[in-house]
Structures are given as C-alpha cells and as structure tokens.
N, C-alpha and C positions, 0 to 999 in steps of 0.2 A: 496388261489384263483383268479388268473384273470378271467377277463371277455373278450369276445369278441365282437368288435365294427365292424360294416360296413357304411363308409363313401363312396358312391358313388353316382355319379351323372349321368345322360343322357338324352340329351335335343336332340330337331330337331329344327329348327329356324334359322330364318335369320340375318344375319351381319345387324345392323345401321350404320356400317360408316368402313373405311379400318382400317386394324391393325396397330395399331403403333408398331415399333420394336426400340428398347435400346437394351442399352448395360449397364451392373452393372460394377462399378468404377474397379472390377475384370475382364470385359471383358465378361461376361457372357450375351448371345443373350436372350431378353424376349419380347416377343409381348403380346400385351393386344387388345380385341376388345369388343363390347359389342354384346350380339345376343337375340334377340327379340324371344319369343314364344308364340306362338296366341295360347287360348282357346277359345272354342265355347260350350257355355251350357245355357241349359232352366230356368228359374226361374220356380217358384213353379204354377205361372198361364200360363206357356206355351210360355211366348215371350223368343223368342231367343235373347241373348246374348255374345258379344264378348268381351275377355280381353286379353289383350297382358302383360308378364310378362317380365323383360328385366335381364338379368344378365351380371355381367361383368366377362369376362373370362380372364386366363391370359397363357402362354404357356412360357417354359423354352428349351432353348440352342436349338438342331436343330431343331425342332418342331417346334419352335419361328423364327427359318428365314424360313424355309418354310410357315408358317402363314405371315411372312412379306411380302411374295413375292407373295403370292396366295388369300389371304381373302380382298376380297373386298365389298364394298359397296350392300347389297342385296342376298350375294352369301348365298345359303339355305345348312347349313350344319349340319352334325351328331356331335356331341362330347360326350367322356366319359370323366371322370375325379374324382374330389373329390372336398369338399367346405371346405373351408378354411378361417378363420376370422383370421387378423391382425390388429395390431395397428400401426399407424405412426403419422406424427405431420405434418400438412401443411405448407402452404409459410409465415403464420404469426404465426406458433408456437402453431398454437391450437390442442391438442390431436384428432384423429380421427380415426375412427373405419372403416375396410370395408371386407363384405363378397366378395369372390370371387371365380371362378371356376377354378379350376387349373386343366387344360386339359391335359391328358393322352396322347387321343388315337384322332383323327379327321378326319372325312372326308366329302369331296368335295360333294356335292348333286348334284347342277347344276350350271350353269352360272349365269353370275350378271342379266339376263332378267327374272330370276325365272324360265325356261322352265327345263324342264328334257330329251327334246331332241334338237336335231341342235349343232351347234358348243360354244354356248353361247358367252362370252367375248374373247375367248380365239384367239389371233393373229396367234398361228401355228395349227388353223384348228385340234387341237384333239376334239375327240368326249368328250360327259360328262362321258362316262364309261373309257374316259383315265385320266377323269380331275380327276378320284376318286381316290385319294390318304389316305392308311390308316398309319398313323406313329404312331410308339410307342415314350413314350418318357420316359425320365431318371427320378428317384426321383430326386427333387431338391432343399433344402427346400428354400423358401422365401427370398430373400435379405430383410433387413430391410432398404436400401436406396433405395430404386424402389417405391415412393409415390404414384402411379395411382392404 
C-alpha cells in the first residue's frame, strides 16, 4: 500500500535582493532569490514581537527568465511551490545541504517601493494590476551543478 504525501508551500513576503539568473551547463535557465516573511505575535505576557523568516527560492525555465527580469529588491511576492533539500560541495570541497522552495507559481503583488497602488518602479507606467503575473512552472529536477 502506497502512502500519499503533500509537499506544498505558500508564502507572501518581500525579496531581500535582486533575483540572480544563471544557466546550467545544459543551457537551462535557473533563478534564485531570498524571500523575507514577517510574522507578528504576542508573547504569553502580552508583549508584541516581530520575527522575520528567510526562505531561499529557486525557479526554472521560463519562470526563471521572468523572475530574472522582474524580481528586484523589496518586491512583494506571492509564491507557491514545494520544499526540496539537496546536497552539494562548496568551493572548498566541503559537503553542504540546503533546503529551498522550488517555485511553481509566482505573483508580483506590488512595486519595489512596497505600495499596492501607483506605478511602483515600472518605467513603462504599468499599474500593479498589470504587473501581476501568474506563471506556471514546468516540473524540473534540480541540477546538481548549480551550487546556490
């Protein structure tokens, strides 16, 4: 009897920097970026606390190309994907392990200035509604030759 599992991640947060677009040795586009998700909570004594959780995100193929073009520092994003842990050797040859969100869908929710209205940082004058893009991702295995 086979067991069924679910590996799905849904996040809304702001990018910590510009997306980095690279290409594998086989020419496949891959983009990576970090996403900060804020959480507010009250402690048992009623004190309000804020915490930021950082996620490493990776996109493949056409989605990677789009992310490389439009995902810049401070963008508010809605992403869906799955968690994947992989191993690689760093530049010194030490074994490393990293857990990433492999993004399957992404929506740009606001411009770089964080506003949900106005033209954000688009030079073409597109509104945030026009900037919103949902892009499906083709399932692609992570290539072991990408060490980020």
